[in-house]
N, C-alpha and C positions, 0 to 999 in steps of 0.2 A: 827713665829712663836715657843716660847718658853716652854718648862713644864719643870717644879723643883720640883723634888719629894724629900720626906722627912718623917722622922719619923719610920724608920727603927730601930732596934737596937736587943741586947737578951734578950728574954724572957724566962720562964720557961714553959712548958707543961702546958696547963690549962689556962696561961697567957692569957694576951691581948694586942693590941695594934692597934694605929690609924694611918695608914698611909694620907699623904696628896700630895696633886699634883696643884702647882699653875702654870696655864697659862696665857700668855701675845702674845697680838699680831694678836690674832683672835676672832671672836664673839661669845664667850664661849656657850650664852643659844640656840644657834641654831647648834649644835652640839651633836652629842653621846662620849663617852669617856668611855672608860675601863680601868681593870687595868690587866697585864698578870706577868705571875713569869717564873724565867727560872732557873733553875739548872745546873752547869758545866756538861756542856756532854751529857744535853738533849734541844729538842725542846722549845722554848717559848709558854707558853700554855698558855689561856685566861682564866681569874680567873673572872671576873667580866663587865659587860656594862650596861649602863645606856644611856637613849637614851634623848636627848631633851626635852620629855615630862616628864621624870623622871622615865619612866618605866626599871625595870629592870631584867640581867637573870644573872646566875651562874653557873659555872661548877658543877658536882655534889659532888666534894669534896670536896667543901666549903658552897655550900648551907644550910644554919639555922646556918652557926657560922660567917659568912661574910656580912656586908652590905654595898653596895658601895652609895653614897651618891653625891650631888653639890650643890654646893653656887653660885647660879651665882652673884648675888653681888659682894661676892668676888674673884671671876671666881677661884673657887679651887674644886677638884674633891676629896673625901676622900673617905677611904676602912679601915671599924673597924671593925677587926680580934678578935674573941672573941676564947676561948678555943683552943690556938692554941696546934699543932700538931709537931712532929719533922718533921712529913713528909711535912709541910708549908716551911720550912727553904728554901730559895731561893732569889735570886734577884727580887725584884718588880719595874715593868717600868708602867707608865702612856703612856697612848696612847691616838692618834685622830689620825683620816684619814680626814684629808681636805687637798684635790688636788692630796696630797701624805699622806703618814704615815710619821707622828711625834712622835718621843720616848722621855719620861725625860729619865733623865740621870742612874738611878734605885738606890732604897734603898735595903739594904741589910736587911732579917729578918732570926735571926737564933733562931730556936726552938731547947731549952735543954731539954733533957729527966730526 
């Protein structure tokens, strides 16, 4: 299983970014997938989750601003992030639990005030 995340960058507060995570080596459509983020010195926290059926859950800190979605044909997971805030600055990781945890390599999002 390989997860390749991309789309991070530097953006001003109030701006938007879209993260992508391309998956291979797994029957993508059958698995729930997640986005996590981590600030140095802190634990990795769950940001959003999407089930195989498309049901979604969000952390309270991003609810109403972030949207997780998936394209089962392209085997890609997305995170649309709008109205970004400086406290959203972190390394973002895509994740799948399939017999064990698999993580993408992380993509850095920096939000300037």
